[in-house]
KETORNU-618643 format. One line per 10 residues: for each residue y, x, z negated of N, C-alpha, C, O. Coordinates in Angstrom, 2 decimals, decimal comma. Example, Ala and Ser with C-alpha at 12.3 -4.5 7.8 and 13.67 -1.06 7.14 Angstrom:
<atoms>
-5,69 13,19 -7,80 -4,50 12,30 -7,80 -3,30 13,20 -7,80 -3,32 14,24 -8,46 | -2,25 12,85 -7,08 -1,06 13,67 -7,14 0,03 12,90 -7,87 1,14 13,41 -8,04 .
</atoms>
This chain:
<atoms>
2,53 18,01 67,15 2,16 19,39 66,88 1,65 19,56 65,45 1,11 20,61 65,12 | 1,82 18,55 64,59 1,39 18,66 63,19 -0,11 18,54 63,02 -0,68 19,17 62,13 | -0,77 17,74 63,86 -2,19 17,46 63,72 -3,02 18,36 64,64 -2,59 18,70 65,74 | -4,19 18,72 64,16 -5,11 19,51 64,96 -6,51 18,94 64,79 -7,01 18,85 63,67 | -7,15 18,55 65,89 -8,51 18,03 65,79 -9,49 19,12 65,38 -10,59 18,82 64,94 | -9,10 20,38 65,53 -9,97 21,50 65,20 -9,70 22,03 63,79 -10,45 22,88 63,31 | -8,65 21,55 63,13 -8,32 22,06 61,79 -7,70 23,45 61,83 -7,80 24,21 60,87 | -7,06 23,78 62,96 -6,46 25,10 63,14 -4,98 24,98 63,48 -4,57 24,07 64,20 | -4,20 25,90 62,94 -2,76 25,93 63,21 -2,28 27,37 63,09 -2,69 28,09 62,18 | -1,42 27,79 64,01 -0,89 29,15 63,95 -0,02 29,29 62,70 0,91 28,50 62,51 .
-0,30 30,28 61,86 0,49 30,47 60,65 1,90 31,01 60,93 2,76 30,96 60,05 | 2,13 31,51 62,13 3,43 32,07 62,47 4,38 31,00 63,00 5,51 30,87 62,52 | 3,93 30,22 64,00 4,83 29,24 64,64 4,44 27,80 64,37 5,20 26,88 64,68 | 3,25 27,58 63,79 2,80 26,22 63,52 2,15 25,54 64,71 1,82 24,35 64,63 | 1,97 26,25 65,81 1,37 25,67 67,01 -0,08 25,28 66,81 -0,84 25,98 66,14 | -0,47 24,15 67,40 -1,85 23,68 67,32 -2,47 23,45 68,70 -3,68 23,27 68,81 | -1,65 23,46 69,75 -2,13 23,10 71,08 -2,59 24,28 71,93 -3,59 24,15 72,64 | -1,92 25,39 71,87 -2,21 26,52 72,76 -2,90 27,66 72,02 -2,37 28,76 71,92 | -4,10 27,38 71,49 -4,88 28,38 70,78 -6,08 28,76 71,61 -6,73 27,91 72,22 | -6,38 30,06 71,64 -7,51 30,58 72,42 -8,41 31,37 71,48 -7,94 32,27 70,77 .
-9,71 31,05 71,47 -10,67 31,70 70,59 -11,65 32,52 71,41 -12,12 32,09 72,47 | -11,95 33,71 70,90 -13,01 34,52 71,49 -14,35 33,99 71,01 -14,68 34,11 69,83 | -15,12 33,40 71,92 -16,40 32,79 71,57 -17,56 33,62 72,12 -17,41 34,37 73,09 | -18,69 33,46 71,47 -19,91 34,15 71,92 -20,81 33,16 72,65 -20,84 31,97 72,35 | -21,52 33,69 73,62 -22,47 32,86 74,37 -23,69 33,70 74,76 -23,60 34,93 74,85 | -24,81 33,04 74,98 -26,00 33,70 75,48 -26,13 33,41 76,96 -25,97 32,27 77,39 | -26,41 34,43 77,74 -26,54 34,30 79,19 -27,86 34,94 79,62 -28,12 36,10 79,30 | -28,67 34,19 80,34 -29,92 34,74 80,87 -29,62 35,50 82,15 -28,95 34,99 83,05 | -30,13 36,72 82,23 -29,98 37,54 83,43 -31,21 37,36 84,30 -32,34 37,56 83,85 | -30,99 36,98 85,53 -32,09 36,71 86,46 -31,91 37,57 87,72 -30,84 38,12 87,97 .
-32,96 37,67 88,50 -32,87 38,43 89,74 -31,84 37,84 90,70 -31,21 38,57 91,46 | -31,67 36,51 90,66 -30,73 35,85 91,57 -29,38 35,54 90,92 -28,58 34,79 91,49 | -29,11 36,10 89,75 -27,82 35,88 89,07 -28,02 35,55 87,60 -28,98 36,00 86,98 | -27,11 34,75 87,06 -27,19 34,38 85,66 -27,15 32,86 85,52 -26,91 32,13 86,48 | -27,40 32,40 84,30 -27,30 30,96 84,03 -26,00 30,64 83,27 -25,94 29,67 82,52 | -24,99 31,46 83,48 -23,72 31,30 82,77 -22,97 30,07 83,28 -22,29 30,13 84,30 | -23,12 28,97 82,57 -22,41 27,76 82,96 -21,33 27,37 81,95 -20,62 26,38 82,14 | -21,21 28,15 80,88 -20,15 27,91 79,91 -20,43 26,77 78,94 -19,53 26,39 78,19 | -21,63 26,23 78,93 -21,88 25,07 78,07 -22,17 25,45 76,62 -21,69 24,77 75,72 | -22,92 26,48 76,37 -23,26 26,87 75,00 -22,39 28,03 74,55 -22,43 29,11 75,13 .
-21,61 27,78 73,52 -20,76 28,83 72,97 -20,53 28,56 71,49 -20,69 27,43 71,03 | -20,15 29,58 70,76 -19,91 29,42 69,32 -18,89 30,44 68,85 -18,69 31,48 69,47 | -18,26 30,12 67,73 -17,36 31,04 67,06 -17,47 30,78 65,57 -18,04 29,78 65,14 | -16,92 31,71 64,77 -16,93 31,53 63,33 -15,59 31,99 62,75 -14,66 32,28 63,50 | -15,50 32,06 61,44 -14,25 32,41 60,77 -13,74 33,79 61,12 -12,54 34,06 61,03 | -14,64 34,68 61,53 -14,24 36,05 61,85 -13,96 36,28 63,33 -13,66 37,40 63,74 | -14,06 35,22 64,14 -13,75 35,35 65,57 -12,25 35,52 65,76 -11,45 35,04 64,95 | -11,87 36,21 66,82 -10,46 36,40 67,13 -9,87 35,11 67,70 -10,52 34,41 68,48 | -8,63 34,81 67,30 -7,92 33,66 67,82 -6,50 34,10 68,18 -5,88 34,86 67,44 | -6,01 33,63 69,32 -4,66 33,95 69,79 -3,86 32,67 69,95 -4,39 31,65 70,39 .
-2,59 32,73 69,58 -1,67 31,64 69,83 -0,88 31,99 71,08 -0,13 32,96 71,09 | -1,05 31,20 72,14 -0,37 31,47 73,40 1,14 31,26 73,25 1,93 31,94 73,90 | 1,52 30,32 72,39 2,93 29,98 72,23 3,77 31,15 71,69 4,85 31,43 72,21 | 3,27 31,84 70,64 4,08 32,90 70,04 3,46 34,30 70,14 4,12 35,29 69,82 | 2,19 34,38 70,58 1,54 35,68 70,74 0,83 36,19 69,50 0,31 37,31 69,51 | 0,79 35,41 68,42 0,11 35,83 67,20 -1,39 35,93 67,44 -1,98 35,05 68,08 | -2,02 37,01 66,94 -3,47 37,20 67,00 -3,98 37,44 65,59 -3,36 38,17 64,82 | -5,11 36,83 65,27 -5,69 37,01 63,94 -7,15 36,59 63,99 -7,73 36,47 65,07 | -7,73 36,36 62,83 -9,08 35,82 62,71 -8,96 34,31 62,50 -7,95 33,83 61,99 | -9,99 33,56 62,89 -9,96 32,11 62,79 -9,64 31,65 61,37 -8,86 30,71 61,20 .
-10,21 32,30 60,35 -9,96 31,85 58,98 -8,48 31,90 58,62 -8,04 31,15 57,75 | -7,72 32,76 59,28 -6,28 32,86 59,00 -5,50 31,71 59,65 -4,35 31,47 59,29 | -6,11 31,01 60,60 -5,48 29,87 61,27 -5,94 28,53 60,70 -5,41 27,49 61,08 | -6,91 28,55 59,79 -7,43 27,30 59,26 -6,37 26,60 58,41 -5,71 27,22 57,58 | -6,23 25,28 58,65 -5,26 24,49 57,91 -5,80 24,27 56,50 -6,93 23,80 56,32 | -5,01 24,62 55,53 -5,40 24,48 54,13 -5,05 23,07 53,65 -3,99 22,54 53,96 | -5,96 22,49 52,89 -5,70 21,17 52,28 -4,64 21,35 51,20 -4,74 22,25 50,37 | -3,62 20,49 51,22 -2,58 20,54 50,21 -3,05 19,77 48,99 -3,16 18,55 49,05 | -3,33 20,46 47,91 -3,89 19,82 46,72 -2,85 19,04 45,93 -3,20 18,32 44,99 | -1,57 19,16 46,28 -0,52 18,46 45,54 -0,34 17,03 46,01 0,41 16,27 45,39 .
-0,99 16,63 47,09 -0,83 15,26 47,61 -1,77 14,31 46,95 -1,77 13,12 47,26 .
</atoms>
């Protein structure tokens, strides 16, 4: 639970596995439906992020793991 491949950790409980981010995507609207296949998406520091483990909600920048300069 200490490591995160995304560089994100819940500041409340320390969770790194059960994080959900609100991402943006572009979807083409067509007469026969959409091209929403979930492949292209993005988020930034101001996107909402939720920790499923403890229920904490914040902005992504608040979940970013800070480098410890004392090491």
